[in-house]
C-alpha positions as CSV (number, residue, x, y, z in Angstrom):
1,M,0.3,0.3,-0.1
2,E,2.9,2.1,-0.2
3,R,2.1,3.5,-3.6
4,R,-0.5,5.5,-1.8
5,R,1.9,7.9,0.1
6,G,2.1,11.2,-1.5
7,L,-0.9,11.3,-3.6
8,W,-3.5,14.0,-3.4
9,V,-6.7,13.5,-5.6
10,A,-9.8,16.2,-6.0
11,S,-13.4,15.9,-7.2
12,T,-15.6,18.9,-8.7
13,P,-18.0,19.5,-10.8
14,Q,-15.9,19.7,-13.8
15,K,-14.1,17.0,-13.2
16,V,-13.9,13.9,-10.8
17,W,-11.3,12.1,-9.0
18,G,-8.7,14.0,-10.7
19,L,-5.0,13.3,-9.2
20,Q,-3.0,16.6,-8.0
21,G,-0.3,17.7,-7.5
22,R,2.2,17.5,-4.1
23,P,1.4,20.0,-2.0
24,I,3.9,22.7,-1.7
25,V,6.1,22.6,1.3
26,T,7.4,25.7,3.2
27,R,8.3,26.8,6.2
28,K,7.0,30.3,6.4
29,S,3.2,30.4,5.8
30,D,0.4,31.0,8.4
31,I,-1.0,27.8,9.4
32,N,-5.0,27.1,9.4
33,L,-4.9,23.7,10.2
34,R,-2.7,21.2,12.2
35,F,-2.9,17.7,14.0
36,D,-3.8,18.5,17.5
37,G,-2.3,15.0,18.8
38,E,-5.2,13.4,19.6
39,A,-6.4,9.8,18.7
40,F,-10.4,8.9,19.1
41,Q,-12.3,5.9,17.2
42,L,-11.4,3.1,16.0
43,W,-13.0,3.3,12.3
44,E,-14.7,0.1,10.9
45,G,-16.1,0.8,7.7
46,F,-18.3,2.6,5.3
47,G,-21.1,0.9,3.1
48,G,-24.5,1.3,1.6
49,G,-27.8,-0.4,1.2
50,V,-29.4,-2.5,-0.7
51,S,-33.3,-2.8,-1.8
52,E,-35.3,-4.6,-4.3
53,Q,-35.2,-1.8,-6.5
54,G,-31.6,-1.6,-6.6
55,W,-31.5,-5.4,-7.0
56,D,-33.9,-4.4,-10.6
57,A,-31.6,-2.2,-11.6
58,L,-28.1,-4.1,-11.7
59,A,-30.3,-7.1,-13.6
60,S,-31.3,-4.1,-16.3
61,M,-27.9,-3.6,-17.1
62,K,-25.1,-5.3,-19.8
63,A,-23.2,-7.9,-17.8
64,S,-20.2,-5.8,-18.7
65,D,-21.3,-2.7,-17.5
66,R,-22.5,-4.4,-14.3
67,L,-19.5,-5.9,-13.6
68,R,-17.6,-2.3,-14.0
69,A,-20.5,-0.8,-11.7
70,L,-20.0,-3.7,-8.6
71,N,-16.1,-2.8,-8.7
72,A,-16.8,0.7,-8.6
73,L,-18.6,-0.3,-5.5
74,F,-16.7,-2.7,-3.9
75,D,-12.7,-3.1,-5.3
76,P,-10.2,-2.3,-3.3
77,E,-7.9,-0.9,-6.0
78,D,-10.5,1.4,-8.1
79,G,-13.5,1.5,-5.9
80,C,-15.1,2.8,-3.1
81,R,-14.1,-0.5,-1.0
82,L,-17.3,-0.4,0.5
83,Q,-17.4,-3.0,3.8
84,Y,-21.0,-2.9,5.1
85,A,-24.3,-3.6,3.7
86,R,-27.8,-2.3,5.1
87,L,-30.6,-4.3,4.3
88,P,-34.6,-3.9,5.3
89,V,-36.2,-6.4,7.3
90,G,-39.1,-6.6,5.5
91,A,-40.6,-3.7,2.9
92,S,-38.5,-0.2,3.0
93,G,-38.8,2.5,0.6
94,G,-36.7,1.1,-2.2
95,A,-38.7,-2.0,-2.0
96,R,-41.2,-3.1,-5.0
97,S,-44.3,-2.8,-2.9
98,G,-45.2,-3.4,0.3
99,Y,-44.2,-6.6,2.5
100,S,-43.5,-8.1,5.6
101,C,-42.2,-11.8,6.4
102,N,-45.3,-12.5,7.9
103,V,-49.2,-11.7,7.1
104,T,-50.9,-14.4,8.9
105,Q,-53.4,-12.3,10.9
106,N,-52.5,-12.9,14.7
107,D,-49.8,-15.4,14.1
108,L,-48.3,-14.6,17.4
109,L,-46.3,-17.7,17.1
110,L,-45.2,-17.0,13.5
111,K,-45.9,-20.4,12.1
112,N,-46.0,-18.8,8.7
113,F,-43.1,-16.8,9.2
114,G,-40.8,-16.9,5.6
115,I,-38.1,-15.2,3.8
116,S,-39.1,-16.0,0.1
117,R,-39.4,-12.6,-1.1
118,D,-35.9,-11.7,0.4
119,Q,-34.5,-15.0,-1.7
120,E,-35.6,-12.7,-5.0
121,C,-33.4,-9.4,-4.8
122,L,-32.2,-8.9,-1.6
123,I,-30.3,-12.4,-0.6
124,P,-28.9,-12.6,-4.2
125,F,-27.6,-8.8,-3.9
126,L,-26.1,-9.7,-0.8
127,R,-24.1,-12.5,-1.7
128,I,-22.8,-10.4,-4.4
129,P,-19.7,-8.4,-1.7
130,L,-20.0,-11.2,0.6
131,N,-18.6,-13.3,-2.0
132,R,-16.1,-11.0,-3.3
133,I,-14.8,-9.2,0.3
134,R,-13.3,-10.8,3.2
135,K,-15.1,-10.1,6.6
136,F,-17.9,-8.0,4.9
137,K,-20.5,-7.0,7.4
138,T,-24.4,-6.9,7.2
139,V,-26.9,-4.4,9.1
140,A,-30.6,-5.1,9.1
141,C,-33.1,-2.7,10.2
142,P,-36.9,-2.8,9.9
143,W,-38.9,-0.3,8.7
144,S,-42.2,-1.4,9.7
145,P,-44.2,-4.7,12.1
146,P,-46.3,-6.4,10.2
147,E,-49.6,-4.8,9.1
148,W,-51.3,-7.2,11.3
149,M,-49.2,-5.7,14.5
150,K,-50.3,-2.2,14.2
151,E,-53.2,-0.2,14.9
152,A,-56.1,-0.3,13.3
153,G,-57.4,2.9,11.5
154,V,-54.2,5.0,12.7
155,A,-53.5,7.7,9.9
156,G,-49.7,7.5,8.1
157,C,-47.2,4.7,9.2
158,G,-49.2,4.1,12.1
159,R,-48.1,2.7,15.8
160,I,-47.5,-1.0,16.8
161,R,-50.0,-2.3,18.9
162,W,-48.7,-1.9,22.6
163,E,-49.8,-5.4,23.8
164,P,-47.4,-8.0,25.7
165,V,-48.5,-10.4,23.0
166,I,-47.7,-8.4,20.2
167,L,-44.4,-6.9,21.7
168,E,-43.3,-10.8,22.1
169,A,-44.4,-11.3,18.8
170,Y,-42.4,-8.8,17.1
171,A,-39.2,-9.3,18.8
172,L,-39.6,-13.2,17.8
173,Y,-40.4,-11.9,14.5
174,L,-36.9,-9.9,14.4
175,A,-35.1,-12.9,16.1
176,R,-36.8,-15.2,13.2
177,F,-35.6,-12.6,10.6
178,V,-31.6,-13.4,11.8
179,K,-32.0,-16.4,11.8
180,S,-33.4,-17.2,8.7
181,Y,-30.6,-15.3,7.4
182,R,-28.4,-17.3,8.6
183,R,-29.7,-20.8,7.2
184,E,-28.8,-18.9,4.2
185,G,-25.3,-18.6,5.0
186,I,-25.9,-14.5,5.5
187,I,-24.6,-13.8,9.2
188,I,-26.2,-10.7,10.5
189,D,-23.9,-8.6,12.4
190,H,-25.8,-5.3,13.3
191,L,-29.6,-4.9,13.9
192,L,-31.4,-1.3,14.3
193,I,-34.3,-1.2,16.5
194,Q,-36.4,0.5,13.6
195,N,-35.8,3.1,11.2
196,A,-37.0,7.0,11.4
197,P,-39.2,6.2,14.8
198,A,-40.0,9.4,15.0
199,D,-41.8,9.5,11.4
200,K,-45.5,10.0,11.5
201,I,-46.1,10.1,7.6
202,S,-43.9,7.9,5.7
203,N,-45.2,4.1,4.4
204,P,-43.8,1.9,5.3
205,G,-42.9,3.3,8.6
206,C,-43.9,3.2,12.3
207,Y,-43.8,5.7,15.0
208,W,-42.1,4.8,18.3
209,T,-41.8,7.4,21.4
210,G,-38.5,7.3,23.0
211,A,-39.7,5.2,25.8
212,Q,-41.6,3.0,23.7
213,L,-38.2,1.8,22.1
214,R,-36.5,2.0,25.5
215,D,-39.3,-0.3,27.1
216,F,-39.1,-2.5,23.8
217,I,-35.1,-3.2,24.0
218,R,-35.7,-3.6,27.4
219,N,-38.1,-5.9,28.3
220,F,-38.6,-7.8,24.6
221,C,-36.5,-7.4,21.9
222,G,-33.6,-7.7,24.2
223,P,-34.9,-11.1,26.4
224,V,-35.8,-12.6,23.2
225,L,-32.5,-12.1,21.6
226,N,-30.9,-13.1,24.4
227,K,-32.7,-16.1,25.0
228,Q,-32.5,-17.5,21.5
229,K,-28.9,-17.2,21.8
230,I,-28.8,-14.8,18.6
231,S,-25.3,-12.7,19.0
232,L,-25.2,-9.3,16.9
233,R,-24.8,-6.0,17.9
234,L,-28.1,-4.4,18.7
235,W,-28.7,-0.5,18.2
236,L,-31.1,1.9,19.2
237,G,-32.0,4.0,15.9
238,A,-31.9,4.9,13.0
239,L,-33.0,7.8,14.9
240,D,-34.2,10.6,12.7
241,S,-35.5,12.9,15.5
242,P,-33.1,16.1,16.8
243,D,-34.8,15.6,20.3
244,Y,-32.1,14.3,22.1
245,A,-33.9,14.1,25.6
246,D,-36.9,12.2,24.3
247,Y,-35.1,9.3,22.1
248,A,-31.4,9.5,22.6
249,L,-31.2,10.1,26.0
250,T,-34.2,8.1,26.8
251,T,-32.4,4.9,26.4
252,L,-29.1,5.2,27.7
253,S,-29.8,6.9,30.6
254,D,-31.5,3.2,31.5
255,R,-29.5,0.4,32.7
256,M,-31.6,-2.2,31.9
257,A,-32.3,-1.2,28.7
258,M,-28.3,-0.4,27.8
259,R,-27.6,-4.1,28.8
260,F,-28.8,-5.2,25.3
261,V,-27.8,-2.0,22.9
262,E,-24.2,-1.4,21.8
263,G,-24.7,2.1,20.5
264,V,-27.1,4.8,18.7
265,A,-27.2,4.7,14.8
266,F,-28.7,8.1,13.5
267,Q,-30.2,9.3,10.3
268,H,-28.6,12.5,8.2
269,G,-28.5,15.5,10.7
270,G,-28.0,13.4,13.6
271,G,-24.8,15.2,14.1
272,E,-25.7,17.7,17.0
273,A,-27.3,14.9,18.9
274,M,-23.8,12.6,18.2
275,Q,-22.1,16.0,19.6
276,R,-24.0,15.5,23.1
277,I,-23.8,11.6,23.0
278,R,-19.9,12.1,22.8
279,R,-19.9,14.5,25.9
280,A,-22.3,12.8,28.1
281,F,-21.7,9.1,27.2
282,P,-17.6,9.1,26.0
283,D,-17.8,5.1,25.6
284,I,-20.7,4.8,23.3
285,H,-20.6,3.3,19.9
286,M,-22.1,5.6,17.1
287,M,-23.1,4.9,13.5
288,Q,-24.4,7.3,10.8
289,S,-26.7,5.2,9.0
290,D,-28.1,7.1,6.7
291,C,-25.3,9.7,5.1
292,G,-27.5,10.7,2.1
293,S,-30.7,12.6,1.6
294,G,-32.1,14.4,-1.6
295,D,-34.8,14.3,-4.6
296,G,-33.2,12.2,-7.4
297,F,-31.7,14.4,-8.9
298,N,-28.1,13.6,-7.9
299,T,-27.1,16.7,-8.2
300,W,-23.4,18.3,-6.9
301,E,-25.0,20.7,-4.3
302,Q,-26.2,17.7,-2.7
303,G,-23.4,15.8,-2.8
304,H,-21.7,19.1,-1.1
305,A,-24.4,18.6,2.3
306,T,-23.8,14.9,1.9
307,F,-20.1,15.4,2.2
308,A,-20.8,18.0,5.5
309,T,-23.1,14.7,6.8
310,I,-20.3,12.8,6.8
311,Q,-17.8,15.1,8.2
312,K,-19.9,15.9,11.3
313,A,-20.7,12.5,12.4
314,V,-17.3,11.1,12.1
315,S,-16.1,14.3,14.0
316,A,-18.6,13.5,16.5
317,G,-17.0,10.1,16.6
318,A,-19.4,7.4,14.5
319,E,-17.7,4.7,13.8
320,I,-19.8,3.2,10.9
321,C,-21.1,5.2,7.9
322,L,-23.9,4.2,5.2
323,Y,-25.2,5.6,2.5
324,D,-29.0,4.7,2.2
325,N,-29.0,3.5,-1.6
326,M,-25.5,1.5,-3.4
327,V,-27.9,1.7,-6.9
328,L,-31.2,2.7,-8.6
329,L,-33.2,3.3,-12.0
330,K,-32.5,6.9,-12.8
331,A,-35.3,9.2,-11.1
332,G,-36.0,6.5,-9.0
333,K,-38.7,6.9,-6.7
334,N,-39.9,5.2,-2.9
335,L,-42.9,3.9,-1.9
336,N,-44.2,7.1,-1.2
337,G,-43.4,8.5,-4.6
338,C,-40.7,10.9,-3.7
339,G,-37.3,10.7,-5.3
340,L,-34.4,8.8,-3.9
341,N,-30.5,10.0,-4.5
342,S,-27.8,6.8,-5.1
343,L,-24.6,6.0,-5.3
344,I,-24.9,4.7,-8.7
345,T,-27.8,5.8,-11.1
346,V,-29.0,3.0,-14.3
347,E,-30.4,4.0,-17.7
348,A,-32.8,1.4,-18.5
349,A,-33.2,1.9,-21.9
350,S,-29.7,2.0,-22.7
351,Q,-28.2,-0.1,-19.7
352,S,-25.4,2.3,-19.0
353,F,-24.8,3.2,-15.5
354,V,-23.5,6.7,-13.8
355,L,-21.4,7.3,-11.0
356,T,-23.5,10.0,-9.1
357,P,-21.6,13.1,-7.3
358,D,-22.8,11.8,-3.9
359,Y,-20.8,8.2,-5.4
360,Y,-17.4,10.7,-5.2
361,V,-17.9,11.8,-1.9
362,L,-18.2,8.6,-0.3
363,K,-15.0,7.6,-2.7
364,H,-12.9,10.3,-1.0
365,Y,-13.5,9.6,2.2
366,S,-13.8,5.9,1.8
367,H,-10.5,4.5,-0.8
368,F,-7.8,5.6,1.4
369,V,-9.2,4.7,4.9
370,D,-8.5,0.7,5.9
371,R,-10.8,-0.7,8.2
372,Y,-9.7,-0.2,12.2
373,A,-7.9,3.3,11.0
374,V,-7.9,5.7,13.9
375,R,-9.5,9.0,13.5
376,L,-6.7,12.1,14.4
377,G,-8.2,15.1,15.8
378,L,-7.3,18.3,13.9
379,E,-7.6,22.0,14.9
380,G,-7.5,25.4,13.2
381,E,-10.1,27.6,11.0
382,W,-10.3,24.9,8.1
383,A,-11.0,21.7,11.1
384,D,-14.7,22.0,10.8
385,R,-14.0,21.4,7.3
386,A,-12.1,18.2,7.2
387,V,-11.2,14.5,8.9
388,A,-7.9,12.5,9.5
389,F,-7.3,9.3,9.8
390,Y,-4.0,7.0,10.8
391,N,-3.9,3.8,8.6
392,E,-1.6,1.6,10.9
393,D,-0.4,-0.9,7.9
394,D,1.5,1.7,6.0
395,E,1.7,4.3,8.8
396,S,-0.2,6.9,6.6
397,R,-2.5,9.7,7.6
398,V,-5.3,10.4,5.4
399,L,-6.5,13.8,5.0
400,V,-10.0,14.7,3.7
401,L,-10.7,18.2,3.0
402,H,-14.0,20.5,2.0
403,N,-14.2,23.4,-0.4
404,P,-18.1,24.0,-1.1
405,E,-17.2,27.9,-1.8
406,L,-17.4,29.7,-5.3
407,E,-13.4,30.7,-5.1
408,S,-10.3,28.7,-4.6
409,K,-8.6,28.1,-0.8
410,R,-5.5,28.0,0.5
411,V,-4.8,25.6,3.4
412,V,-1.4,25.3,5.1
413,L,-1.1,22.3,7.3
414,D,1.1,21.8,10.1
415,V,3.2,18.6,9.6
416,G,5.4,19.0,12.4
417,D,9.3,19.9,11.3
418,H,7.5,21.9,7.9
419,R,3.9,23.3,6.4
420,Q,2.4,21.4,3.6
421,V,0.3,24.5,1.1
422,M,-2.7,23.1,-0.6
423,T,-4.8,25.5,-2.8
424,L,-8.2,23.7,-3.1
425,S,-10.4,24.5,-6.2
426,P,-13.8,25.7,-5.9
427,Q,-16.7,23.8,-5.0
428,S,-13.9,20.9,-4.4
429,M,-13.6,17.4,-2.6
430,N,-10.2,16.3,-2.1
431,T,-8.2,13.6,0.0
432,I,-5.0,14.1,0.6
433,V,-2.6,10.9,1.6
434,L,0.6,12.2,3.7
């Protein structure tokens, strides 16, 4: 990996992943960025979401283009080097249509549970990286319990029936999902308790209060997973609410619930809550479970927003960062009819694909950062637009910098015995390997 040392790549709307010259070495310029000597979290990896619509997009491509697209996502030499996949438990926004793993009314023992639909799309999708990448990890997350477990007649996405027999059945449902995938040879490494629990509108979805999440984990899901002897990392989230006290803190401050909880996962926009958690609970693990957003147009402006979301999450202590959709058809929409951004978009008519701005955002973070790299502390006026990592294998330091402005910016990095001057192009994303 020595060949990485000294590289500087940049992406702008005019040119992506372009090699730059080496930074200018000087001893006189005023410093505006430096390593502060602190070392923080071990980095676990970047990843993206799989879905039925994503599988359909891959299937619509020519075989040669499909291979190139998969290499762009997973290849360690030229791609994003993704090491995680996020999959739904039942239907997600990226499903072809709504469904669950058990549609039989009041089947509390789940005699009719099955993952036959997952075997059509999600499982074949997952096997691609699992067969290519050593220690590839999976993150499962439910969008909604089966409809018969939810209150009848409630507008929007609805709520789970708050009855002990239903809550016990739903905990068993999640455990059965993990076991069913294991029988397919796929280990679920992480389980998020609920996607966007504060969202009262989206369908599929399910609204939970912070107290309900706490009680479900403490009294039902955690004990059932233990009783079933299922070994995985259970996470609170994926939280979508900025209300730190009502959601994150409610569970984090409950010792009985925290016996089962590995950490807290956030959707985009969770940076401030992550910072509060880091101050109050310095040892808790955190995950950015959805760093992308957008309306399906996949613009460079949206790419810069994604870049900033990742920077804030990693700086706050996140150890895993996932992007919502790896691949979709061009102008892909969720089940609510809203457009979705993705790392790769596929044009069905031509069977060709495009790497989106968000693809290059993620690649700027992921390509040079190894699993179990250490995040390094930064200080100076550019510290809030940068993150840095230390790779133990080749002793390299990776600096990721962001200039979303319309003019060039000059960054002077203090590296000890000298200073390195980097002129960042307008609206650029930059990765420098020291």
